C-alpha positions in Angstrom: -3.8 17.4 20.4 -7.0 19.7 20.6 -8.4 20.3 23.7 -11.1 17.9 25.2 -14.0 20.6 24.5 -13.3 20.3 21.0 -13.4 16.5 20.1 -15.0 14.4 23.1 -17.2 12.2 21.3 -18.1 10.1 24.2 -19.6 13.1 26.5 -21.4 14.8 23.0 -22.7 11.6 21.8 -24.3 10.8 25.1 -26.3 14.0 25.9 -29.6 13.6 24.8 -29.1 17.4 23.7 -27.2 16.0 20.6 -29.5 13.8 19.2 -30.3 15.2 15.8 -34.0 15.8 15.7 -33.8 17.2 19.2 -31.0 19.8 18.1 -32.8 21.0 15.3 -35.8 21.1 17.2 -34.1 23.3 19.4 -33.0 25.4 16.7 -36.2 25.9 15.6 -37.4 26.9 19.1 -34.6 29.6 19.5 -34.1 30.7 15.9 -36.5 29.6 13.6 -35.5 31.9 11.1 -31.9 30.8 11.0 -31.0 29.2 7.4 -30.2 25.5 7.5 -30.9 23.4 4.4 -30.1 24.8 0.9 -30.5 22.6 -2.2 -28.2 24.0 -5.2 -31.0 23.9 -7.4 -32.8 26.5 -5.3 -34.8 25.2 -2.3 -34.0 26.2 1.1 -35.2 25.7 4.4 -34.8 27.7 7.5 -34.3 25.9 11.2 -38.3 26.6 11.7 -39.0 25.5 8.4 -37.2 22.3 8.7 -38.7 21.5 12.1 -42.3 22.1 10.7 -41.9 20.3 7.6 -40.3 16.9 10.2 -44.0 17.2 12.1 -45.6 17.1 8.8 -43.8 14.5 7.4 -44.2 12.5 10.6 -48.4 12.9 9.9 -47.7 11.6 6.3 -46.0 8.9 7.7 -48.6 7.8 10.1 -51.2 8.4 7.5 -49.4 5.5 5.6 -49.3 3.1 8.4 -46.0 3.7 9.9 -45.4 3.3 13.5 -42.9 2.4 15.7 -40.6 -0.2 14.9 -41.8 -0.3 11.3 -38.6 0.4 8.3 -39.4 2.7 5.5 -37.1 1.9 2.6 -36.2 5.3 0.8 -34.2 6.3 -2.9 -33.8 10.0 -2.2 -30.7 12.1 -3.3 -29.2 14.6 -1.0 -32.0 17.0 -0.5 -34.3 18.4 2.1 -36.8 15.6 1.5 -34.3 13.0 2.5 -33.1 15.2 5.6 -36.6 15.3 7.0 -38.3 12.0 6.3 -35.3 10.7 8.0 -35.7 12.9 11.1 -39.4 12.1 10.9 -39.0 8.6 11.3 -37.0 8.6 14.0 -39.4 10.9 15.6 -42.0 8.1 15.3 -39.5 5.1 16.3 -39.5 4.2 12.9 -35.9 3.3 10.9 -35.3 4.7 7.5 -33.4 2.3 4.9 -31.6 4.5 2.5 -30.8 2.3 -0.7 -28.7 3.1 -3.7 -31.4 3.6 -6.5 -28.6 2.2 -8.9 -28.7 -1.4 -7.6 -30.2 -4.0 -9.8 -30.7 -7.5 -9.8 -30.3 -9.4 -7.0 -28.5 -6.6 -5.0 -31.7 -4.4 -5.1 -34.1 -7.5 -4.2 -31.7 -8.0 -1.6 -31.9 -4.0 -0.2 -35.7 -4.3 -0.6 -36.4 -7.6 1.1 -34.2 -7.5 3.9 -35.5 -4.7 5.8 -39.3 -6.0 5.9 -40.6 -2.8 4.9 -44.1 -2.3 3.5 -43.4 1.2 2.2 -40.8 2.7 -0.3 -40.4 6.6 -0.9 -38.8 7.1 -4.2 -37.8 9.7 -6.8 -39.9 9.5 -10.1 -36.9 7.8 -11.9 -36.5 5.2 -9.2 -40.3 3.7 -9.4 -39.9 1.9 -12.3 -36.5 0.1 -10.7 -38.7 -0.7 -7.6 -41.7 -1.7 -10.0 -39.2 -4.1 -12.0 -37.7 -5.4 -8.8 -40.5 -8.2 -8.3 -40.5 -7.7 -4.6 -44.1 -8.1 -3.6 -46.1 -5.9 -0.8 -44.2 -2.5 -1.2 -46.2 0.4 -1.2 -44.2 2.8 -3.3 -44.5 6.6 -2.7 -43.2 8.9 -5.6 -42.0 12.6 -4.2 -41.2 14.5 -7.3 -38.8 17.1 -6.9 -40.3 20.5 -5.8 -43.4 19.0 -4.6 -44.6 19.5 -0.9 -46.6 16.3 -0.4 -46.9 16.8 2.9 -48.4 20.1 2.1 -51.9 19.3 3.4 -50.6 17.3 6.6 -51.2 18.6 10.1 -47.7 19.3 12.4 -47.8 16.1 14.4 -46.2 16.9 17.7 -47.0 13.4 19.9 -44.6 11.3 21.2 -41.2 11.8 22.8 -38.1 12.7 20.7 -35.3 10.0 20.3 -32.4 9.5 22.7 -28.9 9.0 22.1 -29.4 5.3 22.4 -32.4 4.7 20.0 -32.0 3.3 16.3 -31.7 5.9 13.8 -31.4 4.4 10.5 -29.9 1.5 8.7 -26.9 1.8 6.5 -25.8 -1.2 3.8 -22.6 -1.8 4.1 -21.0 -2.2 0.4 -21.1 -6.4 0.7 -17.3 -6.8 0.9 -17.9 -10.5 2.3 -21.3 -11.5 0.7 -24.6 -9.8 0.3 -24.4 -6.3 1.9 -25.4 -6.4 5.5 -28.0 -3.8 7.1 -26.1 -1.8 10.0 -28.7 -0.3 12.5 -27.1 2.6 13.5 -28.0 4.8 17.1 -28.5 8.4 17.1 -25.4 8.8 19.2 -23.3 7.1 16.8 -24.0 9.7 14.1 -23.7 12.5 17.1 -19.9 11.2 17.9 -19.0 12.6 14.2 -19.2 16.2 16.2 -15.9 17.0 16.6 -14.1 15.4 13.7 -13.5 19.1 12.8 -12.6 20.5 16.2 -15.8 22.1 17.2 -13.8 25.6 17.7 -13.1 25.5 14.0 -16.9 26.3 13.4 -19.6 28.4 14.2 -22.9 29.7 13.1 -21.2 31.4 9.7 -20.2 28.5 8.4 -21.6 26.2 5.8 -21.0 22.3 5.1 -21.1 21.4 1.1 -22.8 17.8 1.0 -22.7 16.0 -2.2 -22.3 12.3 -0.8 -25.4 9.9 -1.5 -27.7 9.9 1.6 -27.4 6.1 1.4 -23.8 6.6 3.0 -22.9 7.6 6.5 -20.9 10.3 4.9 -23.5 11.9 3.4 -25.2 12.3 6.6 -22.6 13.2 8.9 -22.4 17.5 7.4 -25.7 17.8 9.4 -24.3 17.1 13.1 -21.3 19.4 12.3 -23.6 22.1 11.3 -26.4 21.9 13.9 -24.0 21.5 16.6 -23.2 25.4 16.0 -26.1 26.7 13.8 -24.8 26.1 10.6 -25.7 25.9 7.0 -25.9 22.3 4.9 -25.8 23.1 1.1 -27.0 20.0 -0.8 -26.2 18.6 -4.5 -28.0 15.5 -5.3 -25.0 14.1 -7.3 -21.5 14.8 -7.2 -20.0 16.9 -10.2 -16.1 17.9 -10.1 -16.9 20.6 -12.8 -19.5 22.2 -10.5 -18.0 22.0 -7.0 -15.9 24.8 -7.0 -18.8 27.1 -8.5 -21.3 25.8 -5.9 -18.8 26.6 -3.2 -18.5 30.2 -4.2 -21.9 30.7 -4.6 -23.3 29.8 -1.3 -20.3 30.4 0.8 -19.6 27.0 1.9 -16.3 26.7 4.3 -16.1 23.1 4.7 -16.8 19.9 2.6 -16.8 16.0 2.3 -14.8 16.0 -0.8 -13.9 13.4 -3.5 -10.5 14.6 -3.4 -8.9 12.7 -6.1 -11.8 13.5 -8.4 -11.5 17.5 -7.8 -7.6 17.0 -8.1 -8.4 15.1 -11.8 -10.0 18.0 -13.0 -8.4 20.3 -15.1 -6.3 22.9 -13.0 -7.5 26.8 -13.5 -5.6 29.9 -12.3 -8.5 31.0 -9.7 -8.5 27.4 -8.3 -7.4 28.6 -4.7 -10.1 31.6 -4.9 -13.0 30.2 -2.8 -14.3 30.4 1.0 -13.0 26.2 1.4 -10.9 26.4 4.7 -11.4 22.9 6.0 -12.2 19.5 4.1 -12.9 15.9 5.4 -11.4 13.6 3.2 -9.8 10.0 3.1 -7.2 10.2 0.6 -3.9 9.8 1.6 -1.2 12.2 2.5 0.0 13.0 -0.4 -3.1 13.8 -2.1 -3.9 15.7 1.0 -0.8 18.0 0.3 -1.8 18.3 -3.5 -5.3 19.3 -2.3 -4.3 22.3 0.2 -1.7 23.3 -2.5 -4.2 23.7 -5.3 -7.4 24.9 -3.2 -6.1 26.5 -0.2 -8.2 24.3 2.4 -6.9 22.1 5.5 -7.3 18.5 5.1 -8.6 16.4 8.0 -8.3 13.1 7.2 -10.4 10.6 8.8 -10.5 6.8 9.3 -14.0 4.6 9.5 -16.6 2.7 8.6 -20.3 2.6 8.6 -20.2 0.2 11.6 -17.3 2.1 13.6 -18.3 5.6 12.6 -15.0 7.6 12.8 -12.7 6.6 15.6 -9.5 7.9 13.9 -8.2 11.2 12.7 -5.4 12.9 10.8 -5.6 16.4 11.4 -1.8 17.5 10.7 0.3 16.4 7.6 2.7 13.4 8.6 6.5 13.9 7.7 6.0 10.9 5.4 3.5 11.4 2.6 4.4 8.1 1.1 2.5 6.5 3.9 -1.5 6.2 4.2 -1.9 7.5 7.5 -5.0 6.7 9.1 -3.8 8.9 12.5 -4.6 8.6 16.2 -7.6 7.7 17.9 -10.0 9.7 19.2 -10.5 11.1 22.7 -12.2 7.7 24.4 -11.6 5.2 21.7 -8.7 2.9 22.2 -7.2 0.8 18.9 -4.9 -2.6 18.8 -3.3 -3.9 16.4 -3.9 -7.9 16.8 -2.5 -10.6 15.0 -4.1 -14.2 13.7 -3.8 -15.6 17.3 -5.6 -12.4 18.8 -2.4 -11.5 20.7 -1.3 -8.1 20.5 1.7 -7.6 17.6 4.8 -5.2 18.2 4.7 -1.6 16.5 5.9 -1.8 13.6 4.3 -5.0 12.5 1.1 -5.7 10.5 -2.1 -6.6 12.2 -5.7 -6.2 12.6 -7.1 -3.2 13.8 -9.5 -3.8 16.8 -11.5 -0.8 18.1 -13.2 0.1 21.5 -15.6 3.3 21.8 -16.1 5.3 24.6 -19.7 3.8 24.7 -21.1 0.7 22.9 -24.0 2.8 21.7 -21.0 4.6 19.6 -20.7 1.8 17.1 -23.1 -0.1 15.5 -26.2 -1.8 17.4 -26.1 -4.8 15.1 -26.6 -6.5 11.4 -30.3 -6.5 10.7 -31.1 -10.2 11.2 -27.5 -11.5 11.6 -26.8 -12.2 14.9 -24.0 -14.6 14.3 -22.2 -11.8 12.1 -23.3 -9.4 15.0 -21.3 -11.3 17.5 -18.7 -12.3 15.1 -17.6 -8.8 14.6 -16.8 -8.1 18.0 -14.6 -9.6 20.9 -15.1 -8.7 24.2 -16.2 -5.4 23.2 -13.6 -4.5 20.8 -14.9 -4.1 16.9 -12.8 -6.1 14.8 -12.6 -4.3 11.6 -10.9 -6.2 9.0 -8.2 -4.0 7.9 -4.5 -4.4 8.2 -2.5 -1.5 9.6 0.8 -1.1 11.6 1.1 1.3 14.7 4.2 3.2 15.0 6.1 4.1 17.9 5.0 7.8 17.8 1.3 5.9 18.3 0.3 6.7 14.8 -1.3 4.4 12.5 -0.9 3.6 8.9 -3.3 1.4 6.7 -1.9 -1.3 4.9 -4.4 -3.4 3.4 -8.3 -4.6 4.1 -8.1 -8.4 5.4 -11.0 -9.1 2.8 -11.1 -9.3 -0.4 -12.5 -6.0 -1.7 -12.0 -3.4 -4.3 -11.9 0.3 -3.1 -13.3 2.7 -6.0 -14.0 6.3 -5.7 -14.9 5.4 -2.3 -16.9 2.6 -2.6 -15.9 -0.7 -1.5 -16.8 -3.6 -4.1 -16.7 -7.3 -3.1 -15.0 -9.3 -5.5 -16.8 -12.3 -4.2 -20.2 -10.7 -4.7 -19.3 -9.2 -8.7 -17.8 -12.8 -9.4 -21.1 -14.6 -8.6 -22.8 -12.5 -11.2 -20.3 -12.5 -13.6 -20.0 -16.3 -13.3 -23.4 -16.7 -13.7 -23.3 -15.2 -17.2 -23.8 -18.7 -19.5 -20.7 -18.0 -21.7 -18.6 -17.8 -18.5 -17.1 -21.0 -17.1 -14.7 -19.3 -14.6 -13.8 -15.5 -13.8 -11.5 -13.7 -11.2 -12.3 -9.7 -10.2 -8.9 -8.1 -9.8 -8.0 -4.4 -8.6 -6.3 -2.2 -10.5 -4.1 0.5 -9.2 -5.9 3.9 -10.6 -4.6 7.0 -9.6 -7.5 8.8 -9.5 -10.2 6.0 -8.6 -8.0 4.5 -6.2 -8.5 1.1 -8.0 -10.5 0.1 -10.8 -12.0 -3.1 -11.8 -10.8 -5.8 -14.0 -13.0 -9.3 -15.0 -11.0 -11.8 -16.2 -12.9 -14.4 -17.7 -12.4 -17.8 -19.1 -15.2 -18.7 -21.8 -17.0 -21.9 -21.6 -15.5 -22.7 -25.3 -13.6 -20.6 -27.6 -15.1 -17.4 -28.8 -18.3 -17.6 -26.2 -17.8 -14.6 -24.4 -17.6 -11.1 -26.6 -16.4 -8.7 -24.0 -18.7 -5.6 -25.1 -21.6 -7.9 -25.4 -20.6 -9.4 -21.5 -20.3 -5.9 -20.3 -23.6 -4.7 -21.7 -25.3 -7.9 -19.9 -23.5 -6.9 -16.9 -24.6 -3.5 -16.9 -28.5 -4.5 -16.6 -27.0 -6.8 -13.6 -24.8 -4.3 -11.9 -25.2 -0.9 -9.9 -22.7 1.7 -11.6 -20.0 1.2 -9.0 -19.4 -2.2 -9.6 -19.0 -2.2 -13.7 -16.2 -3.3 -14.5 -13.4 -1.1 -16.3 -11.5 -3.7 -18.0 -12.4 -7.3 -19.3 -10.3 -9.6 -20.2 -10.7 -13.1 -22.1 -8.3 -15.8 -21.0 -7.8 -19.2 -21.8 -7.6 -20.5 -18.3 -6.8 -19.1 -14.4 -4.4 -20.4 -12.4 -5.6 -22.7 -9.7 -5.1 -23.7 -5.7 -4.5 -27.0 -4.9 -8.4 -26.7 -3.6 -9.4 -25.3 -7.5 -9.9 -21.9 -6.0 -8.6 -19.4 -8.5 -5.1 -18.2 -7.4 -5.1 -14.5 -7.1 -1.9 -13.8 -5.5 0.1 -12.2 -8.3 -2.5 -12.7 -11.1 -2.5 -9.2 -11.9 1.2 -9.0 -12.7 0.5 -12.2 -15.1 -2.0 -10.9 -16.9 -2.0 -8.4 -20.4 -3.6 -5.5 -19.4 -3.1 -3.9 -22.3 -4.9 -6.6 -24.2 -8.3 -6.1 -22.3 -11.3 -4.4 -23.7 -12.3 -1.3 -22.0 -15.7 0.6 -22.2 -15.0 3.7 -24.0 -16.5 7.1 -22.5 -20.3 6.3 -24.7 -20.8 3.0 -23.5 -20.1 4.0 -19.6 -22.6 6.5 -19.5 -25.3 4.5 -21.1 -28.5 5.1 -19.2 -29.4 3.0 -16.2 -32.9 0.9 -16.9 
């Protein structure tokens, strides 16, 4: 167990000094020339330059009519612009709503409509996507790479900086139980990520490599660990397995939130362990974590978390049994229960739903935007109901078993089977369909779509895939399309998925080749 000072999320998160904009402002005042943000493409900002940019972004947003309580949709990759705009919106009291730029069709319409925003800030390649969405009333501001739209703006120092309980942004869930929910997160919940890597393990000499998208919580959390110690954040717009080590070496990165399976899938090189990485945050399982450490020489800290709950459980030391999917133990101040369907705790060794209780309410989501009933249903007497099945072992460690909801986990993304089935089932050639996760050593799971055509020959797999390509974000596009004469049904006429994968001839499924998969997004 680490000392209290190394990981005490409740105390840290509720301290106003650890609210991200306040912490950046403090470093800008005390050491303005200290390096902070670096884009691998070349742009870099010190703490002083970052805070100056945030103050100018505040003016730019105000000039666009943004006021306290407003929402600002963004489609920006991991970049200095994305960081500064987020902090600036928070300083106004507005909420940034980052949206996956690969969303299409009803997924995109939902994400653009739900927040009720009037301003959408995008890179040039995303402007046609928003324009073609059919959503009216959005002022679309295009921000070119390398340009500074705030150059002519005077720094805005008006108003107080946000506090721990204030909302910071809205992050969309993956929509595992229907349309994606907008999760309103406080600054305290982000500050609670400080200590996931014990604070004494890091210093001002450290740099974290961030290659996750900004529409994920994981893409934002490295900022907190580095502003805590005055370290650097190195930003890459999109993950590239072939570029990771080169980036890490060039910029002296000592930690990262890694895509462990994808890095391990890359061909081994004799010098893989010759890198400055010391510690990596991941959620990959003990077996892959050990392989990663053996190959790259960095210690892996495994985390369990979600958009709603933050990161309440950690595994800092490799367990003796590497065949299990361990969640670790609750962090200081968090409590965990394993609950049966009757609402009662189940004994150690038995599976049940994981319920979590934070040190303070603001360390978990404030609400699902516009969904008070769903917000209330997510909690039971202050306990957050995760929807995940786990087992608590007698020693106090928790083992992940499965998701209670119908979800596919692919490259760290949760994919709602029901949401994907709704899109596939709307195709005029499809009479019925089932979406199933296929185990995959790299992705975790790949997506199989089994379809029954309205009449024999009506479904041509590659043509169906091409139609789905236009309607689905990249992470939801199927890896297998299998045409079936029929699908098994329950007594209530629902497709019976239990055991279905074992009954299907996966070898006969159509698969998009690598060229098809890389077809540019339109």
